[in-house]
N, C-alpha and C positions, 0 to 999 in steps of 0.2 A: 954187691958190686955190679952184677949183671943188670939188676933193675936200674941202678943209678946210671950206668952207661946207656941203658936203653932210653931213659928219660932225657939224658943229655943229648942223645942223637935226635930225639924228637924235637927238642928245643932248637937244635941247629937247623933241622929241616924247616921249622916254623920261621926262623929268622931268614932262611933263604927263600921263603915264600912258597914252599912246597905244600901240597895238600895231604892231610892226614885222614885216613879212612875212619868212618864213625865207629868201627868195632875196636879201635885202639883205645884203651882206657887211659886217657891222659887228662889230668886235672890241671888247669892253669894255676900259676902261683897266686894270682889275685883271689881266685876262688878259695884256695886253701887258707890264705891269710884271713879272709872274711869269716870263715867258719869258727864256731865257738869251741871250747875245749870239750873233748869227748865226741865230737861230731864225726871225727874220722873213723872211730870205731863203730858207731851206730850206723853209719852210712858207708857202705863199701864203695870202692871206686866205680864210677859209672852209674851209681844209684843215689836216690835222695828221698826224703819223706815229703808229706804234703806241704808243710810249712816251708821246707827248703825249695819246693817247686814254685810256690808263690813268690818267694823272695828272688829266686833266679829269674822269674818272668819280669819282675819290676826292674831288676838290674839290667836285663837285656833291653828293656824299653829305654832305660836311661842311656845305655850305651849307644843304641841306635839314634836317639835324639841328639846325643853329643856328636855322633859321626855326621848327621845331617847338618848340624850347626857349623861344624868344621868345614863341611863342603861349601856351605853358603858363604862362610867368611872367606874361603879361598877364591871365590869368583871375582873376576876383575871388574872393576867399575868402568862403565862405558859412558863417555860424555856425549850425551844426546842434545842436539840443538832443539830449542823449543819450536814446536810446530806453529806455523803461521795460520791465521784464520782465513786465508784466501789463497787462491791459485791463479797465476797469471799465464794466460795463453795468448799467443800472437795470432791475430786474424789477418785478413788481406790488407787493410789499411788502418787497423786500430789494435789496441791491447784490451783483451777481455779479462776482467777481474771477477773470478767465480768464488763465492764464499764456500768454506768448508765447515761451517757451523753445524754440528749435528743436531742442535736443538731446533733447527728449522725443518726437520723432516716431517713430512705429512703423515699423520696417523689418524685412524678412525676409532672412536670409542664404541666398544661393543655394548649392545643393549641387553645382553643376556645376564643372568645372575652370576655366572662364573666370571664374566668380564668385570662386573662390579666388584666382586670379592677380590679379584687380582689387583684392581686399582686401589682398593682399600689397603690391602697388605703392602703394596708398594709405597703408599703414603706413610704407613706406620713405620716401614723400614727407613724411609727418608728422615722421618722425625726422630726416630731412635738413634740414627747415625749422627744427628746434630746434638744429642744429649751428652753432657760431660760425665765425669766420673761420679759426681755427687748427685746425678739425676736431674740436673738443671740444663736448660738449653743454652748453648754457647752462642750468645747473640753476636759476638764479634765475628765468628766464622760465617754465620748466616748473612750478616751485612756485607762481609767481604765477597761471598759468593754472589750475592745479589748485585753488588757493584760490578763484578767481572762480567756477569751475564748482560747487564745493561750496557756496559761498554762494548761488548761484542755485538749486541743488537744495533747500537748506534753506528758502529763501524760498518755493519752490513748495509744499513739504510742511509749511510752518509751521502752517497752519490745522489740519491733521490731527494734528500732533504736540503742539501746545500747547493744543488744545481740551480743556477739562476734561471728564472723563467725566460729571460731574453734569449739565452742559448737554445732552450728547447723550442722557442718560437722560430728562431732561425733555421733549426732543423726541420720543423714542420713546413716552413716556406718551400724548402726544396721538394718535399713530397707534394705539396699543393700545386706547385708549378708544373709538376709532371702529371699528376692524376686528378687535380681539382680538390676542392675542400669537401665535397660530398661524394661518397659517404665516409671518407677517411677521418675527418675531424669529428664527426658524430660518434664514430667508434673509439677514437683515441680519448675522447672525453670520459669514457667509462672505465679507463684503466686505473687511475688514482687521482687524488686531489691535485697533484702537481700537473699532470697531463690535462686535467679538466680546466685548470686555470690557463694553461697555455693554449688549449684548443679553442677557447672562447675569445681569444684576442681579436679585436676587430680588424687588424691588419691582414689576417689570414682569410677574411671573408670579403675582401674587396672585389673579387671576381668569382662568380658562382655560375655553374652550369648544371641544370637539373634535367635529367632524362626521365622518361616515363617508365617506372619500374615497380609500380604497385601491383599490377596484375599480369597474368600471362597473356601473350599475344593471342588475339582472337576471342578473348572472353570479355564479357561486359561487367561493368562495375555494379555492385550492389549499393543501395542507399547508405548502408553503414560504411562501406569503403569510401564512398564519395565524401562523407563527413570527415572521415579520418584524413583523407588527402587535404581537404581544405584546412583542417585544424593544424596539420603539419606545416603547411605553407605559411599560415598565419603566425605560428609559433616561431618559425625561422625568421620571418620578417621582423617580428617584435624583439627577438632576443639575439639575433646574429647579424642582421643586415644594417646595422647603424652606419657603417661606412662603405656600403656597397656602391660600386661604381660601374661594374660590368655584369649584366645579367643575361644569361642564355637559357632559353627554353627549347627543348628538342623533342619532337615526336609526341606532342600533346594534342589529343583530339577532343578533349573536354577540359573545362575549367580554365581555359586560356584567358578569358576576360577576367575571371576572378583572380587569377594569379597576378596579372598585370596591374589590376586595381590595388591589390594588397601591397605589392612591391612599390608602386608609386606613392602610396600613402605613408610608408615607413622608411623610404629611402630617398631623402631629399638630394643626396649627392650623386644620384644615378646619372651616368653620362653616356652609357651605351646599352641599347636594348636589341637583342637578337632573338628572332623566332625562326626556327628551322623545322620544316615539315609539320607545322601546327595548323589547327583549324582556324575558323574565322575569328578575327579580332574586330570587335565592333567599334562604333563611334564613341560609345561611353568610355571605353578604355582609353582612347586617344584624348578625350577631354580630361580624364584624371591625370594623364601624363603631362599635359600642358599646364594643369593647375598646380601640381605638386612637385614637378621635376624641372626646375629652372636651369639645371646644368646639363640636360639631355642634349647631346651633340650628334650621336650616331644612331640610326634606325636601320636595322637589317631584317628584312622580311622575305628573304630568299626561300622559295619553295613552300610558302605559306599562304593561306587564304586571308585576305585583308579586305575590309570594306574601303574601297578607294575613296568614297565620299567622306568617310571619317578621316582618312589620312590627308586628303586635300584640305579639308577644313582646319585640321591641326596645323598644316604647313602654312596656310594663309594667316593664321593667328600667331604662331610661334616659330615660323620658318627662319627668322633671323638668327636663331641660336643653333640651327642645324648645320653640321659640317660634312656629314656622310649620309648617303642614302643608297641602300642596296635592295632591290626587289626583283622578282621574277616576272616574266611576261604574262599578261593576262588580258581579258577581254576589254578592260578599261585602262590599260596602261597608257594609252595615248592621252587620256585626261590628266593623268599625273605628270606626264612629260610636258603637256601644255601649261600646267600650273608652274612647273619649274622654269619653263621658258618665259613665263610672265613676270618673273622676278620675285617670287615669294621666298626664295632662299638665296639672298645675295652673297652669303658667306660660304656657300657650298664649295667643297674641295674635292670630293670624290662622288662620282655617280656611276653606278653599275646596274645594268639591265641584262639578265641572263635567262636561260631556260634549259630544260633537260635536253640531252642529245636525241632522245627518242620522242620528243614532243612534236616533231613534224615541222612543217613550214610555218614560221612565225614572222609575219611582216609588220613592221612598226614604222609609221610615218614620223619623220623628224625634220624640224626646221632648224638648220644649223645656225643661221644668222640670229634667229630669235634666242636660241639657247646660249649663244655667245654673249648676247646682251643681258640675259637674265642671270647667268652664272659667270661673271667675269673672272672670278678667282678659282676656277676649276683647275685642278692639278692632275687628276686621274679620271679618264672617261673610258668606260668599257661597255661594249655591247657584244656579249658572248652568245654565239649561235642564234642571234636575232638578226633577221634580214632588215637592214635599215633602208627606208624609202625616202631619200632626200626630197624636200619640197621647199619652194620659195615662200617667203613671208609676204602676204598681201597687205597686212596692216601691222602697225606697231613699229618701233625703232629697230634698226639693224646695226650691229656692232661692226665697226671697220677695223678694230684692233684684234679681233679673233679671241683666242685664248692665250694671253701673254704668259701665263704661269703654268701652262700645260706641260707635264713631264712624261705622261704615259697615255697612249691612245691604242685601244684595242677594238677593232671592228671585225674580228675573226668570225667565220661562218663555216659550218660543215656542209652547207648546201650551196646554193648560188648566191652571188652578191651583185647588187646594182650600183655599188660605189664606183665612180669613174674618176678620171684624172682631175677634172674640174671640181668635183665634190671634195676630193682630198686636198686640193690646193686651197679651196675655200675654208676648209676645216682647220688647216695648219699654216695658213699664210702669216699668222702673227704669233707663232709658237717657237721661238728660238731656243727654249730650254728643253726641248723634247729629248728624252733619253731612251724610251722604249716605244717601238712601233710594231704593232701586230696586225698584219694584213693577210693572214692565212685565209685562203679561199677567195680572195679578191683578184679574180682573173682579168678584170678589165682595167687594171692600173698598169701603166708602163714604167719602165726604168727611167725614161726621160723625165717624166713628171716627178718621180722621187728625187732625182738629182737637183731639181729646182727648189726643194724645200729649204726654209731658212735655218733649220737646225744644223749645226756644225759639229756637234759632239754626240752623235747617236751611238748608243752602246749595244742595243739589242734590236735586230731586224729579223722579224719572222714573216717570210713571204712564201711559204710553202703552199702548194696546190694539192689538196688531198681528195677532192671530189670532182674537180673540173677536168674536162678533156682538153687536149692540146688545141682543138679547133676553137675553143672559147677564149683562149688566152690572147691578149693584145700585145704582150711584151715578149719578143723572141730574141732580142739583142739589146746590148747596152748595159749589161751587168757590170762591166768594167768601170762604168761611170760611178757607180755606187761604192765599189771598193776603193776607188781612187779618192773619193770624197771623205769616207769615214774609216779608212784603213788604220788611222792612228788611235781610234777610240773603240772600234768594234770588239765586243767580247763574245757575242753569240750571233750566229748567222744561220738562217734556215732558208734553203733554196730548193726544198724537196719538190721533185717533179716539174721543175721549171725547164722549158724547152730551149735553153741557150745552147749555142753551138760549142764545139770543142775549142775553137780559137778564142771565143769570148770567155769561156771558163779558164783557159790558160792565162789570159791576160789578167782576168779578175783575181785569180788565186796568186798570180805573181805579185800583184799590188799588195795583197795581204802578207805574203811571205817576206818581201823585201822592204816593208815599211818599218817605221820606228816603233809602232805598236804591235809588232808581231808576237811579242811575248804576252800580250794581253788577251789574245784569242783563246777561249776556253771551250767553246762548243761550236761544232760545224756539222750541219745536216745537208748532205749531198745525195740523199736517197732519190733514185730514179733519174739522175742527171747523166750527162755524157762526160763525166770526169775520167781522166786517163791516169795511168800509173806514173808517168813522169811528173805530172802536176801534183799528184799526191806526195811523191817523194820530196818535192820542193817544200810543200806545206808542212809536212811532218818534221823535216829537218830544221826548219826555221822557227816553228811555233812550238816552243818547248813546254808551254803550260797547257797545251791542248789535252783535255781529259774526256772528251766525248766526240765521237766521229761516227756518223751514220752513212754507210756505203751500201745499204741494201738496195737491190734491184738496179745496180749500176751495170749497164750492158757492156761497157768498155773495159771492165776489169775481169781478170781470170777467175775461174771458179774457186771457191773456198775462201775468197776474200770479201765477198759481198755480204756483209753483216754489220752489226753495231759493235763498236769498240767503246768501252766505258771506263778506261783508266789509262794513265800515261804509260804504264808498262805494256799494256796490251797494244797500244798504238805504236810504241817503239819496236815491238816484235813484228808488227805489220811492215815496218820499214825494211826489215831484213827479208821479208817474203816477196816484196814487190819486184817484178821482173824488170830488167834493164832493156828499154826499147829505144830505138833511134827516133 
C-alpha cells in the first residue's frame, strides 16, 4: 500500500509538472506495458540489459522526433507577400528602379584547383537536385526555372531594350547643348549598343568644338602623335560630321590647315567656321572652303593668324554668300577692310574688328562712306578697342543712305578716340533702327550731337569714360536732352565719369523716373558722377525693375553707399539708407 501510494503521488506530481529526481525509481506505464513477460523479474526497477538499452534508445529517438514534428505542426503559418524583383527609390526629379536580382551579382572564378573542384561539386549538386525519384531529370522543372530566369533578366533589361532611341537622343541633346558633343558622345558610344546608336545620330553632331587636348602644354608632338591626331580628325569627319553646320577650332598651333581642309571636304552643309587662338590658316584652306562649302555664311578668325591675301581672294570669289565676318586687328587689316568697302560682300550683316586689351595702341583707317556703299545691309558694326581713324573717300561711289538696317554700333575704346560729332552723324544719319549705341571712351562727342540722331527707340546707351580725363571731354552739359528723347525706351544707361553738373543730372534722372518707360530701366551706371541722394531716391522709388546700380566713386554720397548694387532687394535696402536732405 505504501508503494502504491508512493507511485500515485509521483504520478500526481508528474501531472502537475513537477520535477522528479533521477534517484527516484519510477517506471512510466508505457515502458511497463511494452516489456515482455518476465522482464520485470530479470530487470529490477531502474536497471535494464543490453537489448533493453538499445530498444530504449530507439524509443527515445522516436519520441523526440514525434515531439519535434508536433512542435513544427503547432507553428502558425505566416502569409508572406511575394518579393518583388526591384526596388523603387525617389530621386530629385525622377523615380529610380533598382533591380534586386541576386543572379546579377559579380563574381570571379578562381583559377586554383580548389576553386575548380568547388565549382564541379556545385554543378553536381544542382544536377542532382533536378533528378526525380526514379533517377531521371525533371525536364518540366528545368524548363520552368529557365523561363523564370529569362523573364527576370528581360524585366531587368527591359528599360534599355524598349527605350526608344529618339528619347535617348533628346536626352543627349541637353548634355550636348551644355558641354558639347566632344568628348561626351565619344564616351557614351562605348556604354552599350543602344547608347552607341543614339550617340551616332547626326543631329547631335551639328555643332562641334574641338580644343587641343592631345599633349600637355609646353611639350612637342612626336611624329606618331601627329599621325594619330590627323587620323582622329579624318575619322570624325567621315563618320560623324555628315550634317555638321558649326565647327569651332580652339588653341591649335599645328594641323590647322589640315583640319580645315578635311572638314571642308566632308561637310558640305558647313555654315559657320570659327578659329580661336589658332596658328596660320593659309590660302589653300580658303580655296577648299570656297570649293566645297557653298553654305558657308560666317567666318570668325578672332585672335588667330590668317593669311590676309587668302582671305581677301576668298571674299572676292565667294563673298556674296558671307553674312558674318569677325577678325582681330593685324598688320594687314586695312586691306581686308578696303576689300569689304569695295563691295565684295554685299550681303554682309555683321562686321566685328577687335583686339586684346593689352595689345596697345591699334590705329585702323576707315572710310565710312565707302563702307556704307559696300555693305548696305549691315546690321551690327563693332570696333572693340581699335582706334578708328575716319578718312574721306577720294574715289569710288559714296552712299547717301548710310546704314538703313543698322541696329547696333560699337566703337568703344580703352585708350583715346578720334571720333567726333561729324563722324558720328555721318555714320548714323540714315540709321533709324538703331537699338544699341556703345560710345565708351569717345570723349569728343557731345550730347547735342547725340540728340540729333534719327533713331527714336534707343534701348542701350553706353557713354562711360574710363580712361579719358575731364580736360579732354567736349560734353559737360545737355544730358537731359538724351533722357528726354529716349526715356520711354531706355533699358541700360552708362554715364560713368561724365562731368555733368548736379542740376543736369537731376533733370535727366527726373525725366527717366517720371516717364512712361520708367519700369523698363534695368541697368544704371553712375560711377564717378555728381549724383545726389535726393535724385537717387526718386530713381529707385519709380524704377521698380532696376537690378543693377553702380554708385562707386560718387563724391556727393555718404560713406558706405558708394558701391555696386546687383539685385532689386539690394537696391531697395539702399532706399532705406539714403539720408533725407533739403
